[in-house]
Gaussian input, Z-matrix of N, CA and C with variables (Angstrom, degrees):
# hf/3-21g

backbone

0 1
 N
 C     1     B1
 C     2     B2     1     A1
 N     3     B3     2     A2     1     D1
 C     4     B4     3     A3     2     D2
 C     5     B5     4     A4     3     D3
 N     6     B6     5     A5     4     D4
 C     7     B7     6     A6     5     D5
 C     8     B8     7     A7     6     D6
 N     9     B9     8     A8     7     D7
 C    10    B10     9     A9     8     D8
 C    11    B11    10    A10     9     D9
 N    12    B12    11    A11    10    D10
 C    13    B13    12    A12    11    D11
 C    14    B14    13    A13    12    D12
 N    15    B15    14    A14    13    D13
 C    16    B16    15    A15    14    D14
 C    17    B17    16    A16    15    D15
 N    18    B18    17    A17    16    D16
 C    19    B19    18    A18    17    D17
 C    20    B20    19    A19    18    D18
 N    21    B21    20    A20    19    D19
 C    22    B22    21    A21    20    D20
 C    23    B23    22    A22    21    D21
 N    24    B24    23    A23    22    D22
 C    25    B25    24    A24    23    D23
 C    26    B26    25    A25    24    D24
 N    27    B27    26    A26    25    D25
 C    28    B28    27    A27    26    D26
 C    29    B29    28    A28    27    D27
 N    30    B30    29    A29    28    D28
 C    31    B31    30    A30    29    D29
 C    32    B32    31    A31    30    D30
 N    33    B33    32    A32    31    D31
 C    34    B34    33    A33    32    D32
 C    35    B35    34    A34    33    D33
 N    36    B36    35    A35    34    D34
 C    37    B37    36    A36    35    D35
 C    38    B38    37    A37    36    D36
 N    39    B39    38    A38    37    D37
 C    40    B40    39    A39    38    D38
 C    41    B41    40    A40    39    D39
 N    42    B42    41    A41    40    D40
 C    43    B43    42    A42    41    D41
 C    44    B44    43    A43    42    D42
 N    45    B45    44    A44    43    D43
 C    46    B46    45    A45    44    D44
 C    47    B47    46    A46    45    D45
 N    48    B48    47    A47    46    D46
 C    49    B49    48    A48    47    D47
 C    50    B50    49    A49    48    D48
 N    51    B51    50    A50    49    D49
 C    52    B52    51    A51    50    D50
 C    53    B53    52    A52    51    D51
 N    54    B54    53    A53    52    D52
 C    55    B55    54    A54    53    D53
 C    56    B56    55    A55    54    D54
 N    57    B57    56    A56    55    D55
 C    58    B58    57    A57    56    D56
 C    59    B59    58    A58    57    D57
 N    60    B60    59    A59    58    D58
 C    61    B61    60    A60    59    D59
 C    62    B62    61    A61    60    D60
 N    63    B63    62    A62    61    D61
 C    64    B64    63    A63    62    D62
 C    65    B65    64    A64    63    D63
 N    66    B66    65    A65    64    D64
 C    67    B67    66    A66    65    D65
 C    68    B68    67    A67    66    D66
 N    69    B69    68    A68    67    D67
 C    70    B70    69    A69    68    D68
 C    71    B71    70    A70    69    D69
 N    72    B72    71    A71    70    D70
 C    73    B73    72    A72    71    D71
 C    74    B74    73    A73    72    D72
 N    75    B75    74    A74    73    D73
 C    76    B76    75    A75    74    D74
 C    77    B77    76    A76    75    D75
 N    78    B78    77    A77    76    D76
 C    79    B79    78    A78    77    D77
 C    80    B80    79    A79    78    D78
 N    81    B81    80    A80    79    D79
 C    82    B82    81    A81    80    D80
 C    83    B83    82    A82    81    D81
 N    84    B84    83    A83    82    D82
 C    85    B85    84    A84    83    D83
 C    86    B86    85    A85    84    D84
 N    87    B87    86    A86    85    D85
 C    88    B88    87    A87    86    D86
 C    89    B89    88    A88    87    D87
 N    90    B90    89    A89    88    D88
 C    91    B91    90    A90    89    D89
 C    92    B92    91    A91    90    D90
 N    93    B93    92    A92    91    D91
 C    94    B94    93    A93    92    D92
 C    95    B95    94    A94    93    D93
 N    96    B96    95    A95    94    D94
 C    97    B97    96    A96    95    D95
 C    98    B98    97    A97    96    D96
 N    99    B99    98    A98    97    D97
 C   100   B100    99    A99    98    D98
 C   101   B101   100   A100    99    D99
 N   102   B102   101   A101   100   D100
 C   103   B103   102   A102   101   D101
 C   104   B104   103   A103   102   D102
 N   105   B105   104   A104   103   D103
 C   106   B106   105   A105   104   D104
 C   107   B107   106   A106   105   D105
 N   108   B108   107   A107   106   D106
 C   109   B109   108   A108   107   D107
 C   110   B110   109   A109   108   D108
 N   111   B111   110   A110   109   D109
 C   112   B112   111   A111   110   D110
 C   113   B113   112   A112   111   D111
 N   114   B114   113   A113   112   D112
 C   115   B115   114   A114   113   D113
 C   116   B116   115   A115   114   D114
 N   117   B117   116   A116   115   D115
 C   118   B118   117   A117   116   D116
 C   119   B119   118   A118   117   D117
 N   120   B120   119   A119   118   D118
 C   121   B121   120   A120   119   D119
 C   122   B122   121   A121   120   D120
 N   123   B123   122   A122   121   D121
 C   124   B124   123   A123   122   D122
 C   125   B125   124   A124   123   D123
 N   126   B126   125   A125   124   D124
 C   127   B127   126   A126   125   D125
 C   128   B128   127   A127   126   D126
 N   129   B129   128   A128   127   D127
 C   130   B130   129   A129   128   D128
 C   131   B131   130   A130   129   D129
 N   132   B132   131   A131   130   D130
 C   133   B133   132   A132   131   D131
 C   134   B134   133   A133   132   D132
 N   135   B135   134   A134   133   D133
 C   136   B136   135   A135   134   D134
 C   137   B137   136   A136   135   D135
 N   138   B138   137   A137   136   D136
 C   139   B139   138   A138   137   D137
 C   140   B140   139   A139   138   D138
 N   141   B141   140   A140   139   D139
 C   142   B142   141   A141   140   D140
 C   143   B143   142   A142   141   D141
 N   144   B144   143   A143   142   D142
 C   145   B145   144   A144   143   D143
 C   146   B146   145   A145   144   D144
 N   147   B147   146   A146   145   D145
 C   148   B148   147   A147   146   D146
 C   149   B149   148   A148   147   D147
 N   150   B150   149   A149   148   D148
 C   151   B151   150   A150   149   D149
 C   152   B152   151   A151   150   D150
 N   153   B153   152   A152   151   D151
 C   154   B154   153   A153   152   D152
 C   155   B155   154   A154   153   D153
 N   156   B156   155   A155   154   D154
 C   157   B157   156   A156   155   D155
 C   158   B158   157   A157   156   D156
 N   159   B159   158   A158   157   D157
 C   160   B160   159   A159   158   D158
 C   161   B161   160   A160   159   D159
 N   162   B162   161   A161   160   D160
 C   163   B163   162   A162   161   D161
 C   164   B164   163   A163   162   D162
 N   165   B165   164   A164   163   D163
 C   166   B166   165   A165   164   D164
 C   167   B167   166   A166   165   D165
 N   168   B168   167   A167   166   D166
 C   169   B169   168   A168   167   D167
 C   170   B170   169   A169   168   D168
 N   171   B171   170   A170   169   D169
 C   172   B172   171   A171   170   D170
 C   173   B173   172   A172   171   D171
 N   174   B174   173   A173   172   D172
 C   175   B175   174   A174   173   D173
 C   176   B176   175   A175   174   D174
 N   177   B177   176   A176   175   D175
 C   178   B178   177   A177   176   D176
 C   179   B179   178   A178   177   D177
 N   180   B180   179   A179   178   D178
 C   181   B181   180   A180   179   D179
 C   182   B182   181   A181   180   D180
 N   183   B183   182   A182   181   D181
 C   184   B184   183   A183   182   D182
 C   185   B185   184   A184   183   D183
 N   186   B186   185   A185   184   D184
 C   187   B187   186   A186   185   D185
 C   188   B188   187   A187   186   D186
 N   189   B189   188   A188   187   D187
 C   190   B190   189   A189   188   D188
 C   191   B191   190   A190   189   D189
 N   192   B192   191   A191   190   D190
 C   193   B193   192   A192   191   D191
 C   194   B194   193   A193   192   D192
 N   195   B195   194   A194   193   D193
 C   196   B196   195   A195   194   D194
 C   197   B197   196   A196   195   D195
 N   198   B198   197   A197   196   D196
 C   199   B199   198   A198   197   D197
 C   200   B200   199   A199   198   D198
 N   201   B201   200   A200   199   D199
 C   202   B202   201   A201   200   D200
 C   203   B203   202   A202   201   D201
 N   204   B204   203   A203   202   D202
 C   205   B205   204   A204   203   D203
 C   206   B206   205   A205   204   D204
 N   207   B207   206   A206   205   D205
 C   208   B208   207   A207   206   D206
 C   209   B209   208   A208   207   D207
 N   210   B210   209   A209   208   D208
 C   211   B211   210   A210   209   D209
 C   212   B212   211   A211   210   D210
 N   213   B213   212   A212   211   D211
 C   214   B214   213   A213   212   D212
 C   215   B215   214   A214   213   D213
 N   216   B216   215   A215   214   D214
 C   217   B217   216   A216   215   D215
 C   218   B218   217   A217   216   D216
 N   219   B219   218   A218   217   D217
 C   220   B220   219   A219   218   D218
 C   221   B221   220   A220   219   D219
 N   222   B222   221   A221   220   D220
 C   223   B223   222   A222   221   D221
 C   224   B224   223   A223   222   D222
 N   225   B225   224   A224   223   D223
 C   226   B226   225   A225   224   D224
 C   227   B227   226   A226   225   D225
 N   228   B228   227   A227   226   D226
 C   229   B229   228   A228   227   D227
 C   230   B230   229   A229   228   D228
 N   231   B231   230   A230   229   D229
 C   232   B232   231   A231   230   D230
 C   233   B233   232   A232   231   D231
 N   234   B234   233   A233   232   D232
 C   235   B235   234   A234   233   D233
 C   236   B236   235   A235   234   D234
 N   237   B237   236   A236   235   D235
 C   238   B238   237   A237   236   D236
 C   239   B239   238   A238   237   D237
 N   240   B240   239   A239   238   D238
 C   241   B241   240   A240   239   D239
 C   242   B242   241   A241   240   D240
 N   243   B243   242   A242   241   D241
 C   244   B244   243   A243   242   D242
 C   245   B245   244   A244   243   D243
 N   246   B246   245   A245   244   D244
 C   247   B247   246   A246   245   D245
 C   248   B248   247   A247   246   D246
 N   249   B249   248   A248   247   D247
 C   250   B250   249   A249   248   D248
 C   251   B251   250   A250   249   D249
 N   252   B252   251   A251   250   D250
 C   253   B253   252   A252   251   D251
 C   254   B254   253   A253   252   D252
 N   255   B255   254   A254   253   D253
 C   256   B256   255   A255   254   D254
 C   257   B257   256   A256   255   D255
 N   258   B258   257   A257   256   D256
 C   259   B259   258   A258   257   D257
 C   260   B260   259   A259   258   D258
 N   261   B261   260   A260   259   D259
 C   262   B262   261   A261   260   D260
 C   263   B263   262   A262   261   D261

   B1=1.5008
   B2=1.5698
   B3=1.3075
   B4=1.4507
   B5=1.5692
   B6=1.2434
   B7=1.4826
   B8=1.5235
   B9=1.3016
   B10=1.4232
   B11=1.5272
   B12=1.3598
   B13=1.4220
   B14=1.5285
   B15=1.3537
   B16=1.4546
   B17=1.5195
   B18=1.3004
   B19=1.4639
   B20=1.5137
   B21=1.3453
   B22=1.4134
   B23=1.4155
   B24=1.3352
   B25=1.4798
   B26=1.5858
   B27=1.3811
   B28=1.4155
   B29=1.4595
   B30=1.3352
   B31=1.5189
   B32=1.5360
   B33=1.3392
   B34=1.4242
   B35=1.6223
   B36=1.3028
   B37=1.3881
   B38=1.5242
   B39=1.3625
   B40=1.4439
   B41=1.5152
   B42=1.2800
   B43=1.4394
   B44=1.5509
   B45=1.2257
   B46=1.4703
   B47=1.5708
   B48=1.3332
   B49=1.4517
   B50=1.5572
   B51=1.2679
   B52=1.5325
   B53=1.5373
   B54=1.2498
   B55=1.5182
   B56=1.5325
   B57=1.3384
   B58=1.4169
   B59=1.5156
   B60=1.3152
   B61=1.3847
   B62=1.4738
   B63=1.4071
   B64=1.4713
   B65=1.4740
   B66=1.3345
   B67=1.4344
   B68=1.5043
   B69=1.3270
   B70=1.4371
   B71=1.4902
   B72=1.3235
   B73=1.4799
   B74=1.5779
   B75=1.3519
   B76=1.4061
   B77=1.5301
   B78=1.2949
   B79=1.4531
   B80=1.5523
   B81=1.3427
   B82=1.4437
   B83=1.5127
   B84=1.3357
   B85=1.4433
   B86=1.5119
   B87=1.3712
   B88=1.5082
   B89=1.5320
   B90=1.2671
   B91=1.4607
   B92=1.5310
   B93=1.3391
   B94=1.4672
   B95=1.4867
   B96=1.3675
   B97=1.4736
   B98=1.5209
   B99=1.3526
   B100=1.4576
   B101=1.5150
   B102=1.3236
   B103=1.4656
   B104=1.4427
   B105=1.2879
   B106=1.5196
   B107=1.6053
   B108=1.3589
   B109=1.5101
   B110=1.5183
   B111=1.3550
   B112=1.4959
   B113=1.4493
   B114=1.3592
   B115=1.4995
   B116=1.4799
   B117=1.3669
   B118=1.4545
   B119=1.5168
   B120=1.3509
   B121=1.5017
   B122=1.5975
   B123=1.3309
   B124=1.4822
   B125=1.4854
   B126=1.3494
   B127=1.4140
   B128=1.5741
   B129=1.3563
   B130=1.4807
   B131=1.5397
   B132=1.3524
   B133=1.4456
   B134=1.6019
   B135=1.2772
   B136=1.4681
   B137=1.5369
   B138=1.3249
   B139=1.4662
   B140=1.5249
   B141=1.2851
   B142=1.4808
   B143=1.5142
   B144=1.3372
   B145=1.4492
   B146=1.5214
   B147=1.2920
   B148=1.4821
   B149=1.5160
   B150=1.2688
   B151=1.5122
   B152=1.5286
   B153=1.3300
   B154=1.4194
   B155=1.4761
   B156=1.2582
   B157=1.5011
   B158=1.4737
   B159=1.2585
   B160=1.5206
   B161=1.5710
   B162=1.2999
   B163=1.4890
   B164=1.5044
   B165=1.2881
   B166=1.4970
   B167=1.4872
   B168=1.3403
   B169=1.5030
   B170=1.4259
   B171=1.3187
   B172=1.4923
   B173=1.5543
   B174=1.3435
   B175=1.4144
   B176=1.5040
   B177=1.3471
   B178=1.4873
   B179=1.5528
   B180=1.3949
   B181=1.4519
   B182=1.5111
   B183=1.3224
   B184=1.4611
   B185=1.5056
   B186=1.3390
   B187=1.4827
   B188=1.5638
   B189=1.2408
   B190=1.5058
   B191=1.4631
   B192=1.3489
   B193=1.4569
   B194=1.5267
   B195=1.3718
   B196=1.4883
   B197=1.4163
   B198=1.3987
   B199=1.4404
   B200=1.5594
   B201=1.3166
   B202=1.4707
   B203=1.4597
   B204=1.3210
   B205=1.4636
   B206=1.4750
   B207=1.3471
   B208=1.4774
   B209=1.4260
   B210=1.3261
   B211=1.4367
   B212=1.4826
   B213=1.2870
   B214=1.4077
   B215=1.5067
   B216=1.3251
   B217=1.4698
   B218=1.4966
   B219=1.3370
   B220=1.4821
   B221=1.4757
   B222=1.3656
   B223=1.4910
   B224=1.5746
   B225=1.3339
   B226=1.5133
   B227=1.5845
   B228=1.3198
   B229=1.4218
   B230=1.5367
   B231=1.3463
   B232=1.4453
   B233=1.4923
   B234=1.3630
   B235=1.3756
   B236=1.5548
   B237=1.3399
   B238=1.3935
   B239=1.5658
   B240=1.3800
   B241=1.4225
   B242=1.5367
   B243=1.3240
   B244=1.4895
   B245=1.4535
   B246=1.2357
   B247=1.5534
   B248=1.4510
   B249=1.2810
   B250=1.4477
   B251=1.4837
   B252=1.3740
   B253=1.4222
   B254=1.5569
   B255=1.3155
   B256=1.4927
   B257=1.4775
   B258=1.3598
   B259=1.4249
   B260=1.5089
   B261=1.3367
   B262=1.5719
   B263=1.4872
   A1=109.88
   A2=115.57
   A3=117.79
   A4=109.65
   A5=117.04
   A6=121.94
   A7=108.62
   A8=118.72
   A9=119.44
   A10=114.80
   A11=117.61
   A12=120.81
   A13=111.90
   A14=117.90
   A15=121.37
   A16=110.47
   A17=116.64
   A18=124.64
   A19=107.66
   A20=121.77
   A21=120.90
   A22=120.14
   A23=117.08
   A24=121.08
   A25=109.75
   A26=117.49
   A27=118.33
   A28=109.04
   A29=120.38
   A30=129.29
   A31=107.05
   A32=115.34
   A33=118.99
   A34=104.89
   A35=116.59
   A36=121.32
   A37=107.98
   A38=115.54
   A39=117.65
   A40=109.38
   A41=121.40
   A42=122.90
   A43=113.39
   A44=116.13
   A45=122.16
   A46=107.74
   A47=115.30
   A48=117.52
   A49=108.60
   A50=115.00
   A51=121.43
   A52=107.39
   A53=118.41
   A54=125.42
   A55=110.57
   A56=118.01
   A57=125.01
   A58=111.93
   A59=117.47
   A60=124.16
   A61=119.99
   A62=111.77
   A63=121.73
   A64=112.11
   A65=116.69
   A66=123.57
   A67=110.62
   A68=120.27
   A69=125.32
   A70=112.95
   A71=119.58
   A72=122.85
   A73=106.95
   A74=117.36
   A75=119.87
   A76=113.40
   A77=114.59
   A78=122.51
   A79=112.67
   A80=115.69
   A81=119.38
   A82=109.37
   A83=117.21
   A84=124.61
   A85=105.37
   A86=112.33
   A87=120.54
   A88=105.40
   A89=118.38
   A90=122.51
   A91=114.29
   A92=112.35
   A93=121.05
   A94=114.53
   A95=115.53
   A96=119.08
   A97=110.18
   A98=118.47
   A99=120.69
   A100=115.89
   A101=115.09
   A102=119.21
   A103=112.67
   A104=118.47
   A105=121.00
   A106=105.86
   A107=110.36
   A108=120.59
   A109=104.53
   A110=115.42
   A111=123.69
   A112=111.70
   A113=117.31
   A114=121.38
   A115=109.84
   A116=112.69
   A117=119.67
   A118=105.99
   A119=117.42
   A120=120.03
   A121=106.85
   A122=119.93
   A123=121.70
   A124=111.06
   A125=118.07
   A126=126.57
   A127=103.58
   A128=111.67
   A129=116.68
   A130=112.00
   A131=114.08
   A132=120.42
   A133=105.90
   A134=117.37
   A135=123.06
   A136=113.89
   A137=117.29
   A138=122.30
   A139=110.84
   A140=118.04
   A141=121.10
   A142=109.77
   A143=120.36
   A144=121.20
   A145=112.87
   A146=116.32
   A147=125.48
   A148=108.63
   A149=114.70
   A150=121.15
   A151=105.47
   A152=115.86
   A153=126.99
   A154=110.88
   A155=120.29
   A156=128.28
   A157=112.68
   A158=117.22
   A159=122.74
   A160=105.13
   A161=116.51
   A162=119.82
   A163=109.15
   A164=121.05
   A165=127.41
   A166=110.01
   A167=121.62
   A168=118.54
   A169=112.10
   A170=119.54
   A171=123.08
   A172=110.85
   A173=116.73
   A174=119.11
   A175=111.67
   A176=115.69
   A177=120.51
   A178=111.44
   A179=113.48
   A180=119.83
   A181=108.45
   A182=118.25
   A183=118.12
   A184=117.22
   A185=114.74
   A186=118.09
   A187=112.50
   A188=117.61
   A189=126.24
   A190=110.82
   A191=119.56
   A192=124.73
   A193=109.80
   A194=117.58
   A195=120.73
   A196=113.81
   A197=119.66
   A198=121.08
   A199=113.85
   A200=118.06
   A201=124.24
   A202=108.19
   A203=115.78
   A204=123.55
   A205=114.99
   A206=114.58
   A207=118.56
   A208=110.42
   A209=120.45
   A210=123.89
   A211=111.75
   A212=121.60
   A213=131.28
   A214=112.18
   A215=117.72
   A216=117.90
   A217=111.57
   A218=117.56
   A219=121.62
   A220=107.75
   A221=116.98
   A222=121.27
   A223=102.78
   A224=109.78
   A225=118.18
   A226=107.11
   A227=115.43
   A228=126.02
   A229=106.54
   A230=115.51
   A231=122.88
   A232=111.87
   A233=116.80
   A234=122.79
   A235=111.45
   A236=117.22
   A237=118.91
   A238=118.76
   A239=111.17
   A240=118.79
   A241=112.70
   A242=119.84
   A243=118.86
   A244=111.54
   A245=120.22
   A246=123.38
   A247=113.42
   A248=123.23
   A249=127.99
   A250=111.83
   A251=115.09
   A252=120.50
   A253=107.29
   A254=116.25
   A255=124.02
   A256=109.30
   A257=120.64
   A258=122.53
   A259=107.06
   A260=111.05
   A261=117.35
   A262=109.07
   D1=127.58
   D2=173.39
   D3=-82.05
   D4=138.36
   D5=-179.96
   D6=-59.17
   D7=-41.46
   D8=-176.66
   D9=-67.78
   D10=-14.56
   D11=178.75
   D12=-94.07
   D13=-1.23
   D14=173.46
   D15=-72.04
   D16=158.50
   D17=170.68
   D18=-57.20
   D19=116.49
   D20=177.72
   D21=-49.62
   D22=-22.54
   D23=-178.18
   D24=-95.74
   D25=4.00
   D26=-179.62
   D27=-64.37
   D28=139.85
   D29=178.78
   D30=-70.86
   D31=137.10
   D32=172.39
   D33=-128.84
   D34=167.86
   D35=178.35
   D36=-111.77
   D37=132.17
   D38=168.95
   D39=-143.68
   D40=-155.87
   D41=178.64
   D42=-123.89
   D43=167.17
   D44=-179.71
   D45=-66.59
   D46=-23.05
   D47=-179.10
   D48=-71.75
   D49=-40.71
   D50=178.18
   D51=-73.14
   D52=-52.66
   D53=-170.83
   D54=-64.55
   D55=-47.84
   D56=-168.91
   D57=-97.50
   D58=-43.02
   D59=-176.79
   D60=-95.92
   D61=-8.01
   D62=-180.00
   D63=55.73
   D64=41.43
   D65=171.92
   D66=-65.53
   D67=145.18
   D68=179.29
   D69=-56.24
   D70=131.40
   D71=175.66
   D72=-80.07
   D73=120.29
   D74=-177.89
   D75=-115.62
   D76=-13.95
   D77=-177.20
   D78=-137.67
   D79=130.25
   D80=179.43
   D81=-131.26
   D82=132.18
   D83=-177.33
   D84=-120.68
   D85=131.76
   D86=171.82
   D87=-115.32
   D88=90.49
   D89=-169.85
   D90=-65.51
   D91=175.25
   D92=177.84
   D93=-58.40
   D94=-27.01
   D95=-176.13
   D96=-89.91
   D97=2.03
   D98=-176.16
   D99=80.97
   D100=19.15
   D101=176.13
   D102=-95.75
   D103=143.65
   D104=179.74
   D105=-99.64
   D106=148.92
   D107=177.27
   D108=-138.54
   D109=137.87
   D110=179.92
   D111=-129.77
   D112=126.93
   D113=-173.86
   D114=-130.20
   D115=151.01
   D116=167.40
   D117=-96.98
   D118=-165.89
   D119=-175.04
   D120=-94.74
   D121=15.12
   D122=177.03
   D123=-76.48
   D124=148.57
   D125=168.91
   D126=-70.95
   D127=130.12
   D128=-178.56
   D129=-126.82
   D130=161.74
   D131=168.63
   D132=-135.19
   D133=177.86
   D134=-177.14
   D135=-54.20
   D136=-28.63
   D137=-177.21
   D138=-76.33
   D139=-10.40
   D140=-178.49
   D141=-93.59
   D142=-2.21
   D143=-177.54
   D144=-71.23
   D145=143.92
   D146=178.33
   D147=-137.59
   D148=139.12
   D149=176.72
   D150=-104.10
   D151=126.73
   D152=172.48
   D153=-126.47
   D154=-179.33
   D155=170.42
   D156=-97.94
   D157=160.62
   D158=174.75
   D159=-56.81
   D160=-43.68
   D161=-178.31
   D162=-58.57
   D163=-48.52
   D164=179.66
   D165=-60.62
   D166=-45.25
   D167=-179.97
   D168=-67.06
   D169=-34.39
   D170=176.41
   D171=-65.74
   D172=-33.47
   D173=177.43
   D174=-68.58
   D175=-32.32
   D176=177.44
   D177=-71.59
   D178=-40.95
   D179=-175.57
   D180=-144.09
   D181=94.15
   D182=-179.20
   D183=-69.55
   D184=-17.82
   D185=176.69
   D186=-60.91
   D187=-19.80
   D188=179.72
   D189=-63.77
   D190=-24.77
   D191=-170.80
   D192=-59.67
   D193=-29.03
   D194=-177.86
   D195=-87.70
   D196=-0.62
   D197=176.94
   D198=-63.99
   D199=135.71
   D200=172.40
   D201=-135.59
   D202=116.09
   D203=-179.75
   D204=-128.22
   D205=151.73
   D206=170.48
   D207=-89.16
   D208=157.49
   D209=172.46
   D210=-51.51
   D211=133.25
   D212=178.35
   D213=83.26
   D214=8.81
   D215=-179.06
   D216=-100.87
   D217=151.94
   D218=176.02
   D219=-138.39
   D220=145.04
   D221=-178.57
   D222=-126.65
   D223=155.56
   D224=174.69
   D225=-134.95
   D226=160.66
   D227=176.67
   D228=-143.07
   D229=155.56
   D230=179.40
   D231=-65.94
   D232=-43.85
   D233=-177.82
   D234=-162.19
   D235=170.40
   D236=-176.84
   D237=-58.76
   D238=-30.39
   D239=-176.37
   D240=-90.29
   D241=-6.53
   D242=177.57
   D243=-72.60
   D244=-32.63
   D245=175.85
   D246=71.68
   D247=-17.45
   D248=-179.12
   D249=-93.23
   D250=115.42
   D251=179.39
   D252=-93.77
   D253=137.91
   D254=174.83
   D255=-108.42
   D256=132.49
   D257=173.41
   D258=-69.47
   D259=131.74
   D260=-178.39
   D261=-97.76

């Protein structure tokens, strides 16, 4: 599934570090249920979770639009500027 093809109002999970502090997204998970998760390199716990929409996460990082993952797949990159995602 390509992220850009999702309903723009679909809920995704990220963290307060990405949503509020605009930290670079370096890990993306497309879980078995078809839910998207976006993480920076910060240590997190449940209290750090934030729900946004696909539209909002693309406003934070428009490079995510090109992502295409299968259910259960996750990818990582070194930093936002590297552009190259590695299957994890």
